[in-house]
C-alpha positions in Angstrom: 62.4 93.9 -2.3 63.8 91.4 -4.8 66.2 90.0 -2.3 64.4 90.4 1.1 60.9 89.5 2.3 60.9 92.4 4.8 61.8 95.9 3.7 61.5 98.8 6.2 61.4 102.3 4.8 62.8 104.6 7.5 63.3 108.3 7.8 62.0 111.4 9.6 58.3 112.4 9.7 57.3 114.1 6.4 60.1 112.6 4.3 57.6 110.7 2.1 57.8 107.1 3.5 54.1 106.5 3.0 54.0 108.0 -0.4 57.0 105.9 -1.5 55.3 102.8 -0.1 52.1 103.5 -2.0 54.1 104.0 -5.2 55.9 100.7 -4.8 52.6 99.0 -4.0 51.0 100.4 -7.1 54.0 99.5 -9.2 53.8 95.9 -7.9 50.2 95.2 -8.9 49.9 91.8 -10.5 53.0 90.4 -8.8 51.1 88.9 -5.9 48.3 86.4 -6.4 46.4 87.5 -3.3 47.0 91.2 -3.8 48.6 94.1 -2.0 47.2 95.4 1.3 48.1 98.6 3.1 47.3 99.0 6.8 47.6 102.4 8.4 48.6 102.3 12.0 49.0 106.0 12.9 45.7 106.1 14.7 46.2 102.8 16.6 47.6 103.0 20.1 46.8 99.5 21.4 49.4 96.9 20.4 47.0 94.0 20.9 44.6 95.4 18.2 47.2 95.2 15.4 46.2 91.6 14.2 42.5 92.5 14.1 43.2 95.8 12.4 45.2 94.0 9.7 42.5 91.4 9.2 39.7 94.0 9.2 41.6 96.0 6.5 41.7 92.9 4.4 38.0 92.4 4.8 38.4 89.0 6.3 37.5 89.6 10.0 36.3 92.2 12.4 38.4 93.9 15.1 37.0 91.2 17.3 40.1 89.1 16.7 43.3 90.1 18.6 45.4 86.9 18.5 48.6 86.8 16.5 48.0 83.1 15.8 44.6 83.9 14.2 46.4 86.4 11.9 49.1 83.8 11.0 46.5 81.1 10.4 44.8 83.4 7.9 48.0 84.5 6.1 50.0 81.3 6.1 48.8 80.0 2.7 48.4 83.4 0.9 50.7 85.1 -1.5 50.6 88.9 -0.9 52.4 92.1 0.0 51.4 93.5 3.3 52.4 97.2 4.0 52.2 98.4 7.6 52.3 102.2 7.6 53.6 104.3 10.5 54.9 101.6 12.8 57.2 103.7 15.0 55.0 104.0 18.0 54.3 100.2 17.9 57.8 99.1 16.9 58.2 96.2 19.3 54.8 94.5 18.7 55.2 95.1 14.9 58.6 93.5 15.1 57.1 90.4 16.8 54.3 90.1 14.3 56.7 90.6 11.4 59.0 87.9 12.8 56.1 85.5 13.1 54.9 86.2 9.5 58.4 85.7 8.1 58.8 82.4 10.0 55.4 80.9 9.3 53.9 82.5 6.2 56.4 81.8 3.4 54.5 83.5 0.6 53.9 86.8 2.4 56.2 89.8 1.9 56.3 92.8 4.2 57.0 96.5 3.8 57.0 98.7 6.9 57.2 102.5 7.1 58.7 103.6 10.4 60.9 106.3 11.9 63.1 103.6 13.3 64.1 100.1 12.0 62.5 97.0 13.5 65.9 95.4 14.1 64.9 91.8 13.5 66.5 89.1 11.4 65.8 89.2 7.7 65.1 93.0 7.7 66.4 95.1 4.8 66.5 98.8 5.7 66.0 101.5 3.1 66.5 105.1 4.4 64.1 107.3 2.4 66.2 110.3 1.3 64.9 113.9 1.0 63.9 115.2 -2.4 66.8 116.1 -4.6 68.3 119.6 -4.7 71.4 121.2 -6.2 74.4 121.1 -3.9 75.1 124.3 -2.0 77.0 126.7 -4.3 76.3 124.6 -7.4 75.6 126.6 -10.5 72.5 125.5 -12.5 71.4 126.5 -15.9 68.5 128.9 -16.2 65.2 127.0 -16.4 66.6 123.7 -15.1 65.9 124.0 -11.4 62.6 122.2 -11.9 64.6 119.1 -12.8 65.3 118.6 -9.1 62.5 116.8 -7.3 62.1 119.3 -4.4 61.7 122.3 -6.7 59.3 120.3 -8.9 57.2 119.5 -5.9 57.1 123.1 -4.8 56.1 124.2 -8.2 53.4 121.6 -8.5 51.8 122.4 -5.1 52.1 126.2 -5.5 50.4 126.0 -8.9 47.6 123.9 -7.3 46.8 126.5 -4.7 47.6 129.5 -6.9 47.0 128.7 -10.5 48.6 132.0 -11.7 51.9 131.1 -10.1 54.7 130.7 -12.7 58.2 129.7 -11.7 60.3 132.3 -13.6 64.0 131.8 -14.2 64.8 134.7 -12.0 62.8 133.1 -9.1 64.5 129.7 -9.3 67.3 130.6 -6.9 64.8 131.7 -4.2 62.8 128.5 -4.5 66.0 126.4 -4.4 67.1 128.2 -1.2 63.7 127.8 0.4 63.6 124.1 -0.4 67.2 123.7 0.9 66.2 125.3 4.2 63.4 122.8 4.4 65.9 120.0 3.8 63.9 118.8 0.9 61.2 117.3 3.2 58.0 116.8 1.1 55.6 117.8 3.9 57.5 120.9 4.8 57.7 121.9 1.1 53.9 121.3 0.7 53.1 123.4 3.7 55.4 126.2 2.4 53.8 126.0 -1.0 50.4 126.3 0.5 51.4 129.7 1.8 51.4 131.0 -1.8 47.7 131.5 -1.4 48.3 134.6 0.8 52.0 135.4 0.5 54.1 136.3 -2.6 57.2 134.2 -3.2 59.5 137.0 -2.1 57.7 137.5 1.2 57.7 133.7 1.8 61.4 133.3 1.2 62.3 136.4 3.3 60.1 135.2 6.1 61.6 131.8 5.9 65.1 133.1 6.6 64.8 132.8 10.3 61.6 131.1 11.4 62.0 127.9 9.3 65.6 127.5 10.4 64.9 127.7 14.1 63.3 125.0 16.3 60.9 126.0 19.0 61.7 124.3 22.4 63.5 121.3 20.9 63.7 118.1 23.0 67.2 117.1 23.7 66.1 113.5 23.4 64.6 113.8 20.0 66.7 113.3 16.9 67.9 116.3 14.9 66.1 115.2 11.8 62.8 115.8 13.6 63.7 119.4 14.2 63.6 120.3 10.5 60.0 119.2 10.2 59.2 121.0 13.4 60.7 124.1 11.7 58.2 123.8 8.9 55.4 123.4 11.3 56.6 126.3 13.4 56.4 128.4 10.2 52.8 127.3 9.6 52.1 128.2 13.2 53.5 131.7 12.8 51.2 132.2 9.8 48.1 131.4 11.8 46.0 133.9 13.8 46.0 133.5 17.6 42.5 131.9 17.4 43.6 129.4 14.8 46.6 128.5 16.8 44.5 127.8 19.9 42.1 125.7 17.8 45.0 123.8 16.2 46.1 122.9 19.8 42.6 121.9 20.8 42.0 119.8 17.7 45.0 117.6 18.7 42.9 115.7 21.2 41.0 114.1 18.4 42.1 111.0 16.6 41.4 110.2 13.0 38.6 112.7 12.3 36.0 114.7 14.1 32.5 116.1 13.3 31.7 119.8 13.8 29.7 119.2 17.0 32.6 117.4 18.6 35.0 120.2 17.7 32.5 122.7 19.2 32.5 120.7 22.5 36.2 121.2 23.0 36.2 124.9 22.0 35.1 127.4 24.5 32.2 129.6 23.4 33.9 132.5 25.1 36.7 132.3 22.5 34.4 133.2 19.7 32.9 131.2 16.8 34.8 128.2 15.8 33.7 128.0 12.1 35.9 130.9 10.8 38.9 129.4 12.5 38.2 126.0 11.0 38.1 127.7 7.6 41.5 129.3 8.3 43.1 126.0 9.2 41.6 124.3 6.1 42.9 127.2 3.9 46.4 126.7 5.4 46.3 123.0 4.6 46.6 122.2 8.3 43.1 120.6 8.2 41.1 118.8 5.6 37.3 118.5 5.3 36.4 115.0 4.0 32.9 113.6 3.9 31.6 116.1 6.4 34.4 115.4 8.9 37.6 117.3 9.7 40.9 115.4 9.4 44.3 116.4 10.6 47.5 114.7 9.5 49.1 112.9 12.3 52.4 114.9 12.2 50.4 118.1 12.4 48.3 116.7 15.2 51.4 115.8 17.2 52.7 119.3 16.9 49.3 120.6 18.1 49.5 118.2 21.0 52.8 119.7 22.2 51.4 123.1 21.7 48.4 122.2 23.8 50.7 121.1 26.7 52.7 124.3 26.4 49.6 126.3 26.8 48.6 124.4 29.9 45.2 123.5 28.4 45.7 119.8 27.8 43.7 118.5 30.8 40.8 120.8 30.0 40.7 119.9 26.3 41.0 116.2 26.9 38.3 116.3 29.6 36.0 118.1 27.3 36.7 115.5 24.6 35.9 112.7 27.1 32.7 114.3 28.2 31.5 114.7 24.6 32.0 111.0 23.9 30.5 110.0 27.2 27.4 112.0 26.3 27.3 110.4 22.8 27.7 106.9 24.4 24.8 107.6 26.7 22.7 108.5 23.6 23.7 105.3 21.9 22.7 103.3 25.0 19.4 105.1 25.3 18.6 104.5 21.6 20.3 101.1 21.1 16.9 99.6 20.3 14.9 101.6 17.8 14.7 103.2 14.4 17.8 105.3 15.0 19.9 102.3 16.0 21.8 102.1 12.7 22.7 105.8 12.8 24.1 105.6 16.3 26.1 102.4 15.6 27.5 104.1 12.4 28.5 107.1 14.5 30.4 104.8 17.0 32.2 103.0 14.2 33.3 106.2 12.5 34.5 107.5 15.9 36.2 104.4 17.1 39.7 106.1 17.2 38.2 108.9 19.3 36.5 106.5 21.6 39.8 104.7 22.2 41.5 108.0 22.9 38.8 109.0 25.4 39.0 105.6 27.2 42.8 105.9 27.3 42.5 109.2 29.1 40.0 107.9 31.5 42.4 105.1 32.5 45.0 107.7 33.3 42.8 109.6 35.7 41.2 108.1 38.8 38.6 110.9 38.7 37.5 109.8 35.2 37.2 106.0 35.8 33.4 106.2 36.3 33.2 108.2 33.1 35.3 105.6 31.3 33.0 102.9 32.6 30.0 104.8 31.4 31.5 105.1 27.9 32.6 101.5 27.6 29.4 100.0 29.1 27.2 102.4 27.2 28.7 101.2 24.0 27.8 97.5 24.7 25.4 97.4 21.7 28.1 98.8 19.4 30.7 96.3 20.7 28.3 93.4 20.2 26.3 94.3 17.1 29.4 95.4 15.1 31.6 92.4 16.1 33.9 94.3 18.5 33.2 92.0 21.5 36.8 91.4 22.4 37.8 95.0 22.2 34.9 96.1 24.3 35.7 93.4 26.9 39.3 94.6 26.9 38.5 98.2 27.7 36.0 97.2 30.4 38.6 94.8 32.0 41.2 97.5 32.2 38.8 100.0 33.6 37.4 97.6 36.2 40.9 96.5 37.2 41.9 100.1 37.7 38.7 100.8 39.7 39.5 97.8 42.0 42.5 99.7 43.3 40.4 102.7 44.4 38.8 102.9 47.9 35.2 103.7 48.4 31.7 102.1 48.3 30.4 100.3 45.3 28.9 102.5 42.6 26.4 102.0 39.8 29.1 102.7 37.2 31.0 99.6 38.4 27.9 97.4 38.4 27.1 98.5 34.9 30.7 97.9 33.8 30.7 94.4 35.3 27.4 93.5 33.5 28.6 94.8 30.1 31.9 93.1 30.5 30.3 89.8 31.4 27.8 90.1 28.5 30.6 90.7 26.0 32.7 87.9 27.4 29.8 85.5 27.1 29.0 86.3 23.5 32.7 86.1 22.7 32.8 82.5 23.9 34.5 83.1 27.3 31.7 81.6 29.3 33.6 81.0 32.6 35.0 84.5 32.8 31.7 86.0 31.7 29.8 84.1 34.3 32.1 85.3 37.1 31.7 88.9 36.0 27.9 88.6 35.9 27.7 87.0 39.3 29.6 90.0 40.7 27.3 92.4 38.8 24.1 90.7 40.1 25.4 90.8 43.7 26.5 94.4 43.4 23.2 95.5 41.7 21.3 93.9 44.6 23.6 95.7 47.1 23.0 99.1 45.6 19.3 98.4 44.8 19.4 98.7 41.0 16.9 96.3 39.5 17.7 97.4 35.9 21.4 96.3 36.2 20.3 93.2 38.0 17.9 92.3 35.2 20.5 92.9 32.5 23.1 90.8 34.4 20.6 88.0 35.1 19.7 87.9 31.4 23.3 87.6 30.4 23.9 85.0 33.1 21.0 83.0 31.8 22.3 83.2 28.3 25.7 81.9 29.5 24.0 78.9 31.0 22.0 78.4 27.8 25.2 78.3 25.8 26.7 75.9 28.2 23.8 73.5 27.8 22.3 73.8 31.3 18.7 74.6 30.3 17.2 74.5 33.7 19.7 76.9 35.1 19.3 79.2 32.1 15.5 79.2 32.5 15.9 80.2 36.2 18.0 83.3 35.4 16.0 84.3 32.3 12.6 84.0 34.0 14.0 86.2 36.8 15.3 88.7 34.2 11.9 88.9 32.4 10.0 89.3 35.6 12.2 92.3 36.7 11.9 93.9 33.3 8.1 93.4 33.1 7.8 94.9 36.6 9.8 98.0 35.6 7.8 101.3 35.9 8.9 102.5 32.5 9.0 100.7 29.1 12.2 98.6 29.0 13.9 98.0 25.7 15.9 95.2 27.3 12.6 93.2 27.7 12.7 92.1 24.0 16.3 90.9 24.4 15.5 88.9 27.5 12.4 87.4 25.8 14.5 86.3 22.9 16.9 84.4 25.1 14.1 83.0 27.2 12.2 81.8 24.1 15.4 80.2 22.8 15.9 78.3 26.1 12.3 77.1 26.0 12.9 75.7 22.5 15.3 73.2 24.0 13.4 72.4 27.2 10.5 70.2 28.1 8.3 73.3 27.7 8.8 73.9 24.0 5.2 74.7 23.5 5.7 77.9 25.5 8.5 79.1 23.2 6.4 80.4 20.2 4.3 83.0 22.2 7.4 84.3 24.1 9.3 84.8 20.8 6.2 86.3 19.2 6.1 88.9 21.9 9.8 89.7 21.4 9.1 90.1 17.7 6.2 92.4 18.4 8.3 94.6 20.7 11.1 94.9 18.1 9.1 95.0 14.9 8.3 98.7 14.8 11.9 99.7 15.4 13.4 97.4 12.7 16.6 97.0 14.8 18.8 93.9 15.0 16.6 92.3 17.7 13.9 92.1 15.0 16.1 89.9 12.8 17.1 87.7 15.8 13.4 87.3 16.7 12.6 86.0 13.2 15.6 83.6 13.2 14.5 82.2 16.6 10.9 81.9 15.5 12.2 80.1 12.4 14.2 77.7 14.6 11.1 77.0 16.8 9.1 76.2 13.7 11.8 74.0 12.4 12.0 72.1 15.7 8.2 71.7 15.6 8.3 70.3 12.1 6.7 73.3 10.3 9.1 73.5 7.4 7.3 76.1 5.2 6.9 78.5 8.1 10.5 77.9 9.3 12.0 78.6 5.9 10.0 81.8 5.5 10.9 83.1 8.9 14.6 82.2 8.6 14.8 83.9 5.2 13.1 87.0 6.5 15.4 87.1 9.5 18.5 86.8 7.3 17.2 89.6 5.0 16.5 91.8 8.0 20.1 91.3 9.3 21.5 92.2 5.9 19.4 95.4 5.7 20.8 96.7 9.0 24.3 96.7 10.5 25.4 93.2 9.6 25.9 91.0 12.7 28.2 88.0 11.9 26.6 85.7 14.5 23.2 86.5 13.2 24.4 85.5 9.7 25.9 82.3 11.0 22.8 81.2 12.9 20.4 82.0 10.1 22.6 80.2 7.5 23.0 77.2 9.8 19.2 76.8 10.4 18.5 77.3 6.7 20.9 74.4 6.0 18.9 72.2 8.4 15.7 73.3 6.7 17.1 72.5 3.2 18.0 69.0 4.3 14.4 68.3 5.5 13.1 69.8 2.3 15.0 67.1 0.4 17.9 69.3 -0.9 20.9 67.8 0.7 23.4 69.5 -1.7 22.1 72.9 -0.7 22.2 71.8 2.9 25.8 70.9 2.6 26.7 74.2 1.0 24.9 76.2 3.7 26.5 74.2 6.5 29.9 74.8 5.0 29.2 78.5 4.6 28.1 78.8 8.2 31.3 77.1 9.3 33.4 79.4 7.2 31.8 82.5 8.6 32.4 81.2 12.1 36.2 80.8 11.3 36.3 84.6 11.2 34.0 85.4 14.1 35.0 83.3 17.1 33.4 80.3 18.7 31.1 78.4 16.4 27.4 79.4 17.2 28.9 81.4 20.1 30.0 78.1 21.6 26.3 77.0 22.1 26.8 73.4 23.2 23.4 72.1 22.1 23.5 73.8 18.7 27.0 72.6 18.0 25.9 69.1 18.8 22.9 69.4 16.5 25.2 70.8 13.8 27.3 67.7 13.9 24.2 65.5 13.8 23.0 67.3 10.7 26.5 67.1 9.1 26.4 63.3 9.7 22.9 63.0 8.2 23.7 65.1 5.1 26.9 63.2 4.6 25.0 59.9 4.7 22.4 61.2 2.3 25.0 62.5 -0.3 27.9 60.1 0.3 31.2 61.4 1.7 32.8 62.5 -1.6 29.8 64.6 -2.8 29.2 66.0 0.6 32.8 67.3 1.0 32.6 68.8 -2.5 29.4 70.7 -1.7 30.5 71.6 1.8 33.8 73.0 0.4 31.9 74.9 -2.2 29.9 76.6 0.5 33.1 77.4 2.5 34.6 79.1 -0.6 31.8 81.5 -1.1 32.3 85.1 0.1 29.8 86.6 2.5 27.7 88.3 -0.2 27.5 85.1 -2.4 26.6 83.0 0.6 23.8 85.4 1.6 22.5 85.4 -1.9 22.4 81.6 -2.0 20.8 81.4 1.5 18.1 83.9 0.4 17.4 82.0 -2.8 14.0 80.4 -2.1 14.1 78.0 -5.1 14.2 74.3 -4.0 15.6 71.5 -6.1 14.4 68.4 -4.1 11.0 67.2 -2.8 10.2 68.2 0.7 9.8 65.4 3.2 6.3 64.8 4.5 7.3 64.4 8.1 10.2 65.9 10.0 12.1 63.9 12.6 14.2 66.4 14.5 17.2 64.8 16.3 16.6 64.6 20.0 18.9 66.5 22.3 20.0 64.0 25.0 20.9 66.3 27.8 21.1 63.5 30.4 24.1 61.8 28.7 27.6 63.0 29.6 28.9 62.5 26.1 27.1 62.4 22.7 27.7 59.4 20.5 30.1 61.4 18.3 32.0 62.6 21.4 32.2 59.0 22.7 33.7 57.9 19.3 36.3 60.6 19.6 37.1 59.8 23.2 37.7 56.2 22.3 40.1 57.2 19.6 41.9 59.5 22.0 42.3 56.6 24.3 43.7 54.6 21.4 46.5 57.2 21.0 45.2 59.0 17.8 45.9 62.7 17.3 43.1 65.1 16.4 44.2 65.1 12.8 44.2 61.3 12.6 40.7 61.2 14.2 39.4 63.7 11.7 40.8 61.6 8.8 39.3 58.4 10.2 35.8 59.8 10.8 35.9 62.0 7.6 35.3 65.2 9.5 37.3 68.4 9.8 40.1 68.8 12.3 38.4 71.9 13.6 35.3 69.8 14.4 37.4 67.3 16.3 39.1 70.1 18.2 35.7 71.4 19.3 34.5 67.9 20.4 37.7 67.4 22.4 37.2 70.7 24.1 33.6 69.7 24.9 34.7 66.3 26.3 37.2 67.9 28.6 34.6 70.4 29.9 31.9 67.8 30.4 34.2 65.5 32.3 35.9 68.2 34.3 39.3 67.3 32.8 42.2 69.5 31.8 44.2 67.1 29.6 43.8 64.3 27.1 45.8 62.0 29.5 42.9 62.1 31.9 40.5 60.9 29.1 42.9 58.0 28.4 43.1 57.1 32.0 39.3 57.2 32.5 38.5 55.0 29.4 41.3 52.6 30.3 39.9 52.1 33.8 36.4 51.7 32.4 37.7 49.0 30.0 39.5 47.2 32.8 36.3 47.2 34.9 34.3 45.8 32.1 36.8 43.1 31.3 38.1 44.6 28.0 41.7 44.2 27.0 
């Protein structure tokens, strides 16, 4: 590590790569200004989720981010050690990410643990050796066997499970031989030592003479070094009862961990009670009970998976696993709005690895595509509320693409999948893709006669138009959605959601006076449940009050909305919007410094969560207007100092500041809210930027000249291209040049 920025620890499963990496990381504390971060990848099977998993582990972003460039942008100025653990099943994508980090992040060092090297430039490979043992035939002094690491580990683990165990001099040769037959592999030694709970050392070593030396059904394609670990697992298998063996195999369908009810779902009641068998597996150290959930080490799980296939039970067990998570996803969808919302969302987050496994299996079977669509669509509130929009959209895209290859008439599952995918794409800032998906969902819902799906899709379509700045079109879709939901025969939890979007659209229309009662109804529908819709209703009511010039009411509503968000599962977009609007309110209350800090904090939160204000054209335009006004009030230098201070705050500190109701400046008597000029193709700021593009300036140069951030310029340029229907800066130059020529300018 002193001579290479990338060190890969290689070796067979169970040799101690992870333990060695942890030891090195602990020994290196203080050597890296931005810390040491260890990211376990054993449970991850989707290569495109590696960047978001790394960033989520570091607490800087949710799994919503899947772009390698986002990861590089975050790491490029940091000094840290990044440890990626268990990379072998994702070797190629890990190699690509490592190469990019080495090239573009000069202060980041990498350590990988993998059964195979990455084979990229700059990689230093360290093969982790087995624990030390005396050479075969070597004579050792009495009492000195414990000086060898393998024997020391066996003694330590045996004493832990059987406190009365003492390694007597006359037993040393037996332990040495046992450890030698296990090739000094730590996991194999630990499993053998665990057997001391029910077998005396003599029986253990005699029994190990044959079973631990043999390999059950070895794969010719697998390396010999894997057979030794298999031998230790074979021995553990031989020590299990028939029922425990069968349960071990069934448990292999789970990823990460599992609750008792989930385990019962894959275990046939005809096979007897599952609890005694779980106790047996825990006793044999093949299973751990942690925080009320059962956890199986990945190597042990893989052995169980091979066992399950050999028993011919793989399809039955995996189907039972899928059906359990489909039922739980249905429960979450049914209770997405209500007092139990937080509990259901928490369940989904804990089971994210199992949900991924279930969806993978559904993709492999045409018969289970509808079930997969039910799971992925049913989890729409989890994907959106917990900032997993991109991952949810990814699964739905894959399921819908697979479904398109099947013959047959349209089905409700497909319509629901299209709606959920479109909704997630819209809130992830992919308005064009999302709108196309939602148009398909609306058409299909009408074809099969499902007004619920049609209403949901119409709401999402209207929200997409709202984000795009087309208020009239947004109102058309949203009014249709609200009508369908109000006409539903049973109470509809989606009504509150549609009312929120409808009220927001009214805020920016010529019918602003209608917004308050609509949003008040949404608040009333969500207030008793205390779910995340309640916090959004308060934020939107605060915005309406702010636009109407009622500062005191606006500040109170926005503060309450932010506090409600913090009390439940935190939603990043909710935090961004509330912080942004509180910044506007602070400016009108006469506290421009506080306004600058809140605007900066809102921008920083958005850097981690995707398109700023979900790409809402009107709000982004208003944001820039307020930035300009606050800058003018403070002066450029002080404004940038305060804005930077806000950007540096971590989330908790920013929330604390936003919730602080103390004010330092006199409130203005009258509020003049900037008008939203929807009839102009470009805003004044966008026109300024377009003129500078025509003059040949880069985005960075434009940012410097206008004293704004490059990110802001990037956003404006994107808006200009969309509004003008262009695809390149060259077209902007050509347009402005032709306009200058027509007006007689040189």
